[in-house]
N, C-alpha and C positions, 0 to 999 in steps of 0.2 A: 504494500500500500504506500501511497505517496506520503512523504513527511510533511507535516503541517506546522503552523505557527506555534511558538512557545506559549504555554498557558500561564495563567497567573499562579505563582507558587503559593503554598500555604504559609500563613504567618506563624509566629510563635516558635521558630526553629532554633532559637539561641540556646546554646548549652548553658547549664547552670551547675554550680557547685553546692547549692543549697541542700541541706540534709533532706528536705521534703522531696526533692527530685530523686535523690538516691533511694529513698524509700519507695517512690512510685515506679522505679525502674522495672520492677517485676510485674507491673500491671499491664494488661493488654492495651487498654485505652485510658491513660492517665487523664485526670480531670482538667488539668491546666498545663499549658506549655508543652514541652516534649521531654521525654525521659532522658537521662544521661547516657543510657546504654546505646551504643551505636546500633542503628538499624531498628530501633523501636518505632512503632507506629504512633505518630502524634495524634492528639485528640481531634485536631482540625481535619484529619483525613476521614473521620467518620467511621462507622462500623464496617469492617471488611469481613471478619469472621465472628460469629457469636461467642465463641470461646477461644482462648489461646491455643493454637495448634502445637502439637508436639510431634513433628514430622521428621523422619529420616529420609535421606536422598541417596539412592544407589544409581549412579550414572555409569552407563556402559557405552564407551565410544567405539562404534563399528568402523574401524580404521580402514580407509580406502574409498569410501563412498558407496553405500548400499543402494542397489537397484530396487525401487519400489514395485517394479512391474511384475515381479514373481513373488513378492513378499507381502507387503502391507497395503498395496493399492492395485488390486487385480480385478479384471473384468469378470463378468458373470460366467459360471461354469457352462460350457458348451458354446460360448461365443467364439466367433471366428477371430483368430489371432489373439487368443486370450492372454498369452504371455509375451506378446509384442515381438515376434521373431524367434522365440525360443520354445514354441509349443511342443515340438517333437522332443527336444532335449529334456524339458521339464517333465513331460508325460512319461518319459522312459526311466526316470529316477524312481527307484523302489521305496518311496517314503513309507508305504503301508507296512513294510517289514522293519522299519527302523526301531520301533519300540512298541511292543505289544501292550504296554501299560497305558498308552495314550489312545484310548478308544472313544473319546468324546466326538460326537458328530460335528461336522464342519458347520460353522455359522453361515447362514445363507439368507441375506448377506450379513456382513458384519455390521454395517450402518450405511446411511446415506450421507453423501457429502453436502457441502453448503449449497449446491445447485440441485439437490434432490436426487442425484444419480447414485445407484447402489455401489458400494465398495466391498469387495470380497477379500479374503485373506488367502495367501498362497500356501502350498503344502509344507514349506519349510517352517511355518509358524504353528504347525500342528500341536506341539506340546502346550501352546497357550490357549487351546480351544476349550478349556474348562470354563463353564459359565461364570464361576466366581472370579476368574481372571478377566474374561471378556467384558464383564459388566463394569470393570474398573479400568478399562483400556481406552485411550483416546489417541487417534492418529492426527497429527498436526502437520498441515501443509506449509512449507516454507519456501523461500526463494532468496537468492542473492546474486551477485554479479561476478564472483571470483571463480575462475577455472582451476588455477593451480592449488594443489594440496597446501602448499606453504602459506597461502593467504586464506584459504577457505577454512582450514582447521582452527586457527586462532579466532576467526570470526564466529564460527558456530559454537565453539567451546566457551566463548566469553561474551559474545554479543558486540564486541568492539573490533574495529579494524586494526591491522598492524600499524604501529606508530602512535596509536592513541595511548596516552599515559595512564588511562584508566583500564587498560586491558588486563582483566583478571578473571579467573575461573570462579565457579560457584563456591568451591571449597574455601577460597579466601574470604568471601563475604560471610559465609556461615561461621568460619573460625573467628573472624573479626567480631561478629555479633556476640558470640558466647564468651569469648575471652574478655571482651569489653564488659559484659555483665559481671563476670567474676572479679575483674579489677575493681569495679564500683563497689561490689559487695564485700570483698575481702581479698585473700591472697589469690594469686593467679593459679590456674589449674595445673596439675602435674602431668597431664597428658593432653595431646591435641584433640580437637573435635573433628578435624577433617583429614582424610587420607587419600593419596593417589597411588594406585598400584600399577606400576609399569612392568612390562615383560622384560626380564633380565637379559635374555639372549637375542634381543632384537634392537637394532640401532635405528633411531629415527630422529637424529638431531636436525636434519635439514627440513623436515616436514613440520616443525614447530609444534609437536605434540606437548612440548614443555608448557604450552599455554594452559594445560590442565592444572598446573601448580603455580601459575603466575599470580602475583599479588597486586600489580598495578600501583594505585595510589594508597592501597591499604597499608597499615603499619607492618613492620617486619614480623610481628608475632602472628599475623594472619596467614602465613604460608602453611599450606597443608604438609603433613609428613609424607614424604615419598618413600614407598617401599618397593623394592625391585623383586618381583615374583619370579622365583627360579631356584636353582640349586644353591645359590649363594645366600638365600634368605636366612637359613639357620645360622650362618656365620654372623650376620648382622644381629640376630637375636642374642648371640653370645656376647657381643660388644655391649649390650644394654646392661649387663651385670656390672660393668665398670670395675672389673677386677684389677687390682693394682692401684686404684685410686685411694689415697689415704684420707681418712675421715677428717684429719686436721685441715686438709686443703678445702674440703667442702665447708668446714666451719669458718674458715677465713673468708671464703666467697660469701657466705651468708652474712658475715659481719659487714662486709663492704656494701652488700645490698641494703641492709638495715640502716647503715650510716647514710647512704645516698637518699633513702626514703625519708629519713628524719630531717635531712637538709631541705626537703620540699615542704615542710610544715612550718607554720608560724602560730603565734598566740591565738588569733581569732579562729583559726581552724582547729586547733587543739581543744578549744573550749566548746566547740560545736558537738552535737550529738547526732550521729556518731562523729568522732573526730575525722576530719578530712585532710587533704593535702593538695598542693598545687598540681594541676594537670601537667604532665610532661610526656609527650608521645615517645620521645627517645627513651626515657626511663621505663615507661611501661613495656617497651619492647625488650629492654635489658632485663627487667624483673621477670617477665614472662619466659624468656629464654633460659634464665637461671632456674626458674621453677621446673622447666622441662628437663634440664640436666639433672636436677635433684629427683625428678620423677621417673628417671630411666628404669629404676627397679619396678615401679608400678606398671610401666609400659611393658616391660619384660614379662611380668606376671600376667598381664592381659593377653599377650601374644602367645604365651606358652601354656596357658591354663588348659585343663582337660576340655576337649571339644574344639580347640583352636586348630584350624588347618595349617597355620603358619609353619610349625616344625616338620610337617609331613613332606614326604617326597612327592614330586610332581606325578600325578597319575598318568598312565598311558591308556587312552580310550580309543575305541573303534570309531572312525568317522562314518557318518551316515548321511546320505545314502551311498557315498563313495566307499570303495573297499580300502582297507588299510587301517593301521593303528598308529596314532600320533600322540606326542606329548601334549596333554590338555592343559596348557598354561592359562588360557582364558577361563576355563571352568574352575581351576584352582583359585584364580584371583577373585572370581565372583563368590565362591564359597567363603573365602577369607573376608571379603567385604561384608557379606551377609552376617557372618559371625560378629564382626565389629559392630554393625548396626543393630544387632539384637541385644547388645549390652544395655543395662539399665543403670539408673543413678544419675546424679547431677552432672557428672563429668563423662557421661556416655558419649561415644562418637555419634555425630549427626550427619556426616557426609563421607561417602567413599566413591571414588571414580576408578573404574577398571578400563584399561586400554585393551580392546579385543584385537589381537594380531592374527587370530584365527588358528585353527589346528592345521590347516593347509594354507600355504602362501599363494596369493593370487598372482596373476601374470605380471602386473605392474608394480607390485609391492603392497604390503598390508594384507588385510583379509579379504577385501572386496574390490580391489582396483583391477578390474578385469577387462583390459583393452583387448586381450587376446587369450588364447588358451581355453581351458574348460570353464567357461563362465557359469553355466547353470549349476554344475555339480559343486564347484568350489564355493560360490557365493551362497547357495542354498544350504550346502553342507555345513559351512561355518555358522550360518544363522541358526540352523537346526540345533547345533551344539549349544549355543547360547540359550535358546528357548527351552531346551531340555533341562539345562542346569537350573534355570529359573523355576521351571515347573517342579522339579524334584525338591527344591528348597521350599516352595510354597506348600507342597503336599506334606513335607516333613514338619511344617510349622516354624521352620527357621526364618523364613521370610514372611513377615506379617504385612500384607498389603493394606491393612487398615492403619498401620503406623509408618509404612515405608512407601515412598514413591520411586518406582524404577523408571529411569529416563534413558531411552535408547537414542543416542545421537549419532550422526554421521555428517561428514563435511559437505557433501552434496549427493545428488542422486546419479543415475546413469541414463544415457540417452534412450529415448523411447523407441528407437530403431536399432537394428544390429549395426555394429562396427566391426566387420569381419567376423571373428569367432567370439567377440565380446561386446562390451559397451563402453563408450567414452564418458568423460566427465559431463555432468548436467546439473549446474546450480540453478537453472531456470525454473525448476519445480521438483521438490523432493519431500520426503516425510521424516519426521521424528516422532517417537512414540512414548507416551506416558502411561504407566500402569500403577494403580494404587493411589493411596492418599485420598484427596478430595475429588479426583477426576471421575467423570462419568463416561459411560460408553458412547462413542460417537466419533465423528470426523470434524475437525476444525479446519475450515477452508475447503478448497477443491482444486483438483488438477484437470486441465482441459483435455478433451478427447475429440479427435478429428471425426469420429463417428457420430458425435452429438450434433444436433441441428444447430447451424449457425456458427460452428467452430471452424475456422480456416485451417487448412493442413499445416501451415507454418506455425500455428499456435499449439499444435499437438504436443502433449506432454508438459506444457508450461503451466505454472500456477495461474489460476484465475486472477487477473489484476484486481478484482473486487473482493476476492476471498482467499487471502493467504496472509502469512505473517513473516516477520523478519527474525533473525536469531536473537536480537535483543528482546523481542516480545516474549519469546519462550523463556529466556533466562530470568527476566523480570517477573514472569508469571510463577516460576518455581520459587523465587525468593518470597513472593507474596504468599504462596502456599505454605511456606515455612514460618509465616508471621514476621518476616523481615522486611523493613522498608526498602524498596528497590530504588528510591529516588534520593538516596544519600549522595553527598558530593563525590564519594569514592566509587559509586556504582553508576546508575543511569540518569540521564537527563530526560525531561519531559519530551523533547522532540525525538528521542531515541525510540519512542513507542509509535508504531505505525498508524494507529488510529487516534492519536492525540489531535486536539483541535484547540483553537484559541478559546481560552476560558475554561478548559478542562482542568479540574483540580487533581491533586495526587489521589484523593479518594476515588474520584471518577475513574481514573485510569486503572487503579488497582481492582476496582469492581469490574471493569471491563476485562482485565486480564483474567480475573477469576471466572467470569462467565464465558467469554469468547474463546479463550485459549484452553482453560482447564475444563470447561463445561460444567463447572460446579454451581 
């Protein structure tokens, strides 16, 4: 959608050190001003959710650019050219024999898009056909203008273009919010709230997947903890025991932290209830990083406790529907992320991002970058593995969709026509998928189809200009779902939202993100 004029921003956004504001920080809609905690919703935004959400986010990035045409945006069964050039290849894949446990009937259709046309799901999504999952699934249609992975990945993972100083992943905003809350209320947390799980044996420096852990203009303490999933992870766990570190050194560091903190207090603040201190972004980062160092043993205990997949060897699983057994790094990463997000307590993890490099490598790199080679089998096989892992976790109760939103992201789609034996990059129209949390079943937006009345052949496969969203819309909607203000200075501006208009307030836009993107 076209970007429109900046709206009038809400008043009353000044930060305060008053004890009343500190006390109000835990409230969803404080009665006056805005809370001290970064990302709190100000009273001037109006009611967005009736009760404070307590949502976890599991983001899985389908690296390489997933084709929607065989997966999440499929034409009706029996339609000519159902899979847009790969009908014979997809039909030949023996998905029916992949896992006898998944016997749920195919949804027909999954939902109608914004133009009222039915959208079906492809066979690779079969593990997700359980009604309890489908009823909490939403396909969101997006579009942008970047063809290269190097530009598209940062944009879709942050909602910001390369070069924007605010370029940051969801993990940074979520970490910022919760650490800020703890700093206001007392000592910083001993463990991070956000985690990014990278595949250890895969090199992706030039494709900018580091954007998943970028912090932009957030403070240093907002950086998620990066864990490399692979054979080297147990070695990292061993380092968390901090063997050889003398207790006297920790005591000295604690003394320096306390002295620094004391220097930021003065008489008027010491006499307040509770006693406060001068704000210092730099000291907050130093204090928080020190707390993380001291909390290494706590993190070690979390990652090595009974039930944690972290110390386990990478599983070798059969790829389906293709023959062969492969190291299942994506499945291992998702199980570890689900374990982290299932924790309870005040310092429980709130965000985990897993980079899906696939069990099989695609022709162009990543799991889904299929310019050539076996497009149908590799793409759908990798996606089936992800969907199967999610279904197993849901069935086991490890992944609670009432408390966790699964976000399937990809940097762009693939062309709606064949490109030799594969498909090329296609940012003009693609899908990202939300499952769980407050979302409801449906399709947000629409992709154009040349077989529909009035659609020109040149528009085939493009996002409908009147019915689609930008990456910033989706990211801001997810923060809104988490109860985090997406319009902080470190996050998004009003014009970043595609449907903003002159006069739209922050509350208007958050309610629009809630209904139009999340379907809540």
